[in-house]
C-alpha positions as CSV (number, residue, x, y, z in Angstrom):
1,M,128.1,126.6,138.9
2,E,126.0,124.1,140.9
3,L,127.2,123.4,144.4
4,A,126.0,120.6,146.6
5,P,126.8,120.1,150.3
6,A,129.8,118.0,151.0
7,P,131.2,116.3,154.1
8,F,133.3,118.5,156.3
9,H,135.0,117.6,159.6
10,A,134.8,120.9,161.6
11,D,136.0,119.3,164.8
12,L,139.2,118.2,163.1
13,A,139.7,121.4,161.1
14,E,139.5,123.7,164.2
15,G,138.6,126.5,161.8
16,P,136.3,129.6,162.1
17,A,132.8,128.8,163.2
18,G,130.3,128.3,160.3
19,A,132.7,126.7,157.9
20,R,131.0,124.6,155.2
21,A,132.2,122.3,152.4
22,W,130.7,121.9,148.9
23,W,131.0,119.5,146.0
24,A,131.7,121.1,142.6
25,R,132.4,119.7,139.2
26,A,135.4,120.6,137.0
27,S,134.8,121.1,133.3
28,D,135.9,117.5,132.6
29,G,133.4,116.1,135.1
30,L,135.7,115.3,138.0
31,R,134.2,116.0,141.4
32,L,136.1,118.4,143.7
33,R,135.5,119.5,147.3
34,L,135.8,123.1,148.4
35,A,135.5,124.6,151.8
36,H,134.5,128.1,152.8
37,Y,135.9,129.4,156.1
38,P,134.0,132.6,157.0
39,G,135.8,135.9,157.8
40,P,134.4,138.8,159.8
41,G,131.3,140.8,158.8
42,D,133.5,143.7,157.7
43,A,135.9,141.5,155.7
44,R,138.8,143.0,153.8
45,G,138.3,140.4,151.0
46,T,138.7,136.7,150.2
47,V,141.8,134.5,150.1
48,L,141.8,131.7,147.5
49,L,144.0,129.2,149.3
50,F,145.7,126.6,147.0
51,P,146.9,123.6,149.1
52,G,149.9,121.4,148.3
53,R,150.1,117.8,147.2
54,T,148.5,115.3,149.6
55,E,146.6,118.1,151.3
56,Y,142.9,118.6,151.9
57,V,140.6,121.4,153.1
58,E,140.5,120.5,156.8
59,K,144.2,120.9,157.1
60,Y,143.9,124.7,156.7
61,G,141.3,125.3,159.5
62,R,143.9,126.9,161.8
63,V,145.3,129.0,159.0
64,A,141.8,130.2,158.2
65,V,141.5,131.3,161.8
66,D,144.6,133.5,161.3
67,L,143.3,134.9,158.0
68,A,139.9,135.6,159.6
69,K,141.6,137.5,162.4
70,A,143.4,139.5,159.7
71,G,140.0,140.2,158.1
72,Y,139.6,137.6,155.3
73,H,137.3,134.9,154.2
74,T,139.1,131.7,153.0
75,L,138.1,129.4,150.1
76,T,140.2,126.3,149.7
77,I,140.0,123.1,147.7
78,D,140.7,119.4,147.5
79,W,142.5,119.2,144.1
80,R,141.7,116.3,141.8
81,G,143.3,113.1,143.0
82,Q,143.5,114.0,146.7
83,G,141.4,114.8,149.8
84,L,137.8,113.7,149.1
85,A,137.9,114.8,145.5
86,D,137.7,112.1,142.8
87,R,140.8,110.0,142.5
88,M,141.9,108.6,139.1
89,L,143.7,105.4,139.7
90,D,142.7,102.0,141.0
91,D,144.9,102.5,144.0
92,P,143.6,105.8,145.4
93,R,146.6,106.3,147.6
94,T,148.9,107.1,144.6
95,G,149.0,110.8,143.8
96,H,148.3,111.3,140.1
97,V,147.3,113.8,137.5
98,H,147.0,113.1,133.7
99,V,148.3,116.5,132.6
100,F,149.5,119.2,135.0
101,E,147.4,121.9,133.4
102,D,144.3,119.9,134.4
103,Y,144.7,121.6,137.8
104,Q,143.7,124.8,136.1
105,K,140.3,123.2,135.5
106,D,140.1,122.9,139.2
107,V,141.1,126.6,139.6
108,A,138.3,127.5,137.2
109,A,135.8,125.5,139.3
110,M,137.1,127.2,142.4
111,V,136.6,130.7,140.9
112,A,133.1,129.8,139.8
113,A,132.3,128.6,143.3
114,A,133.6,131.9,144.8
115,V,131.2,133.7,142.5
116,A,128.3,131.4,143.3
117,L,128.9,131.8,147.1
118,D,129.2,135.6,146.6
119,L,132.4,135.8,148.5
120,P,133.5,139.4,149.0
121,G,136.3,141.0,147.0
122,P,139.0,141.9,146.6
123,H,140.5,138.5,146.1
124,F,144.0,137.3,146.9
125,L,145.9,134.1,146.3
126,L,147.8,132.0,148.9
127,G,149.5,129.0,147.5
128,H,151.6,126.3,149.3
129,S,154.0,123.9,147.7
130,M,152.3,122.3,144.7
131,G,149.6,124.9,145.1
132,G,152.3,127.5,144.6
133,C,153.1,125.9,141.2
134,I,149.4,125.8,140.2
135,G,149.0,129.3,141.5
136,L,152.0,130.7,139.6
137,R,150.5,129.5,136.3
138,S,147.1,130.9,137.3
139,V,148.4,134.4,138.0
140,M,150.7,134.3,134.9
141,D,147.5,133.4,132.9
142,G,145.5,136.3,134.4
143,L,143.7,135.0,137.5
144,A,141.9,138.1,138.8
145,V,143.6,138.5,142.2
146,Q,145.2,141.6,143.4
147,A,148.2,140.1,145.1
148,C,149.7,136.6,145.6
149,A,151.6,134.9,148.4
150,F,153.5,131.6,148.5
151,T,155.0,129.3,151.1
152,G,157.5,126.7,150.1
153,P,156.3,127.0,146.5
154,M,157.0,124.1,144.2
155,W,158.7,126.0,141.5
156,G,161.1,123.1,141.2
157,I,161.5,119.8,143.0
158,R,164.6,119.2,145.1
159,M,166.9,116.5,143.7
160,T,170.6,115.8,143.7
161,P,172.3,116.4,140.3
162,P,172.8,112.7,139.5
163,V,169.1,111.9,140.3
164,R,167.5,114.6,138.2
165,P,168.3,113.2,134.7
166,A,167.2,109.7,136.0
167,A,163.9,111.2,137.2
168,W,163.2,112.8,133.9
169,A,164.1,109.6,132.0
170,L,162.1,107.2,134.2
171,S,159.0,109.4,134.4
172,W,159.0,110.1,130.7
173,G,159.5,106.4,129.9
174,G,156.9,105.2,132.4
175,K,154.3,107.5,131.0
176,R,154.9,106.4,127.4
177,M,155.2,102.7,128.2
178,G,151.8,102.5,129.9
179,V,153.1,102.3,133.5
180,G,152.7,105.9,134.4
181,H,150.4,104.9,137.2
182,L,153.2,103.3,139.1
183,L,154.8,105.0,142.1
184,A,157.8,107.2,141.4
185,P,161.1,105.5,142.7
186,G,161.9,106.3,146.3
187,T,158.3,107.0,147.3
188,G,155.8,104.8,149.2
189,I,152.1,104.2,149.1
190,E,151.6,105.1,152.8
191,S,150.7,108.6,154.0
192,Y,153.8,110.4,155.3
193,V,152.3,111.9,158.4
194,T,150.7,108.6,159.5
195,T,153.9,106.6,159.2
196,A,156.9,108.9,159.7
197,P,158.2,109.7,163.1
198,F,158.1,113.4,164.2
199,E,161.8,113.4,164.8
200,D,163.6,114.9,161.7
201,N,160.4,115.0,159.6
202,T,160.6,117.2,156.6
203,L,157.4,119.2,157.2
204,T,157.4,121.0,160.6
205,T,159.3,121.4,163.8
206,D,156.1,121.9,165.8
207,P,154.9,118.7,167.6
208,D,151.4,120.2,168.1
209,T,150.9,120.8,164.4
210,W,152.3,117.4,163.6
211,D,149.8,115.8,165.9
212,Y,147.0,118.0,164.3
213,M,147.8,116.6,160.9
214,R,148.1,113.0,162.2
215,R,144.8,113.2,163.9
216,Q,143.0,114.3,160.8
217,T,144.5,111.6,158.5
218,L,144.1,108.9,161.0
219,A,140.5,109.8,161.8
220,I,139.5,110.1,158.1
221,P,141.7,107.5,156.2
222,E,140.1,108.6,152.9
223,L,142.1,111.8,153.2
224,Q,145.4,109.9,153.1
225,L,147.7,110.0,150.0
226,G,151.0,108.4,149.4
227,G,153.8,109.1,146.9
228,P,153.2,110.5,143.4
229,S,152.9,108.4,140.2
230,L,155.5,108.5,137.4
231,T,153.1,110.5,135.3
232,W,152.6,113.1,138.1
233,L,156.4,113.4,138.5
234,H,157.0,113.9,134.8
235,E,154.1,116.4,134.5
236,A,155.4,118.3,137.6
237,L,159.0,118.5,136.3
238,A,157.8,119.7,132.9
239,E,155.5,122.3,134.4
240,C,158.2,123.7,136.7
241,R,160.6,123.9,133.7
242,A,158.0,125.7,131.6
243,L,157.1,128.2,134.3
244,H,160.7,128.9,135.0
245,R,161.2,130.2,131.5
246,R,158.3,132.7,131.8
247,P,158.6,136.2,133.2
248,S,157.1,137.0,136.6
249,P,153.7,138.7,136.6
250,G,153.3,142.3,137.7
251,L,151.3,141.4,140.8
252,P,152.6,142.3,144.3
253,C,154.0,139.1,145.8
254,F,155.3,137.7,149.1
255,A,157.1,134.4,149.3
256,A,158.5,132.5,152.3
257,V,160.8,129.5,152.5
258,G,162.4,127.7,155.4
259,S,166.1,127.6,155.8
260,N,165.8,123.9,156.3
261,E,163.6,123.3,153.2
262,R,164.1,119.7,151.9
263,I,161.3,119.1,149.5
264,V,161.2,121.9,146.9
265,D,164.1,123.4,144.9
266,V,165.2,126.5,146.9
267,P,167.4,127.9,144.0
268,R,164.3,128.0,141.8
269,I,162.5,130.1,144.5
270,L,165.5,132.4,144.8
271,S,165.7,132.8,141.0
272,R,162.0,133.5,140.7
273,M,161.9,136.1,143.4
274,E,165.0,137.9,142.1
275,R,163.0,138.3,138.9
276,W,159.7,139.4,140.5
277,P,159.6,143.3,140.3
278,N,157.0,143.6,143.1
279,G,158.1,140.6,145.1
280,R,159.6,140.1,148.5
281,L,161.2,136.8,149.8
282,Q,161.4,135.9,153.5
283,V,163.8,133.1,154.5
284,V,162.6,131.6,157.8
285,E,165.5,130.5,159.9
286,G,165.0,127.0,161.1
287,G,161.8,126.5,159.2
288,E,160.9,123.3,157.4
289,H,158.6,123.0,154.3
290,E,155.2,123.8,155.9
291,L,155.7,127.3,157.3
292,L,152.0,127.7,157.8
293,M,152.2,124.7,160.1
294,E,155.3,125.6,162.0
295,R,155.8,126.5,165.6
296,P,154.3,129.9,166.5
297,E,157.5,131.9,166.6
298,L,158.3,130.8,163.0
299,R,154.7,130.7,161.7
300,Q,153.5,134.1,162.9
301,P,156.0,136.3,161.0
302,V,154.9,134.5,157.8
303,I,151.2,135.1,158.6
304,D,152.0,138.7,159.3
305,G,153.9,139.1,156.1
306,I,151.0,137.7,154.1
307,A,148.5,139.9,155.8
308,A,150.8,143.0,155.4
309,L,151.0,142.4,151.7
310,F,147.3,142.0,151.2
311,E,146.6,145.1,153.3
312,S,149.1,147.2,151.5
313,V,147.7,146.7,148.0
314,P,145.4,149.5,146.8
315,T,142.2,147.7,145.9
316,Q,141.1,148.1,142.3
317,P,137.7,147.5,140.8
318,Q,137.8,143.7,140.3
319,S,135.6,140.7,139.8
320,L,136.3,137.1,139.5
321,S,134.9,135.7,136.3
322,A,133.2,132.3,136.4
């Protein structure tokens, strides 16, 4: 794995000192951006942090501070089609992926980067939202981590019963009629955090974190991403359905979801965690979608739950394979 220095906005990230970003190539040639947030010298291991749709590496600077305090390095990524990674459409503000499993090529590049950077084991997975969907497939397919944690995981997309069949039909038809690049109905091209008011937003009840996210995307417009394409929607629906039919892996797991979750499908999360033999679900009363970006009294118990899981797992001889 060849890595080259990439732009990184440390002042906006507010992460641990010494953080750096790198360019990496997926196996199909797309350029991705990764960021390494250092942990302590006597680190307990490394967390592979899988962000959600629209997100980027700087957004997790504060989370990396918490993980460093708990004893971990953090490696995170700009998935294809977002952040400063290569985007695939003429309008770069449309969230897009050709095939959902293409994200696993990004995971492979991330694993190779962790090996190249010689990040200490054992390794753990933390996935948020879309990153939770990508991460679920990864661990089902044998990603060499010793435990996994998820916040607001996209194991289904929240829709009303009348809308769901229409979403399937429109996204399937759009992809096959050559208009899969168009925005999914009900979404817009503008970045949500740069245009929506704080009041009753669907991400966080913490005004400080809301301002943190807005500062980042306003200062670096290239980080902004709007709604998903019809193709992304169809691929995401199909991936969630396929994963729902598979059994849970044997890894220890912690998942958290807000009681006011309005973006992902909560019944799918409940169903999955009921079928996870070594799993524990925490419902955060009053929490919105981004529990890692919530106000301190809601956020800290989630951080504590993640750290407690990782600390409780007896470490086994393990190496990530590039």
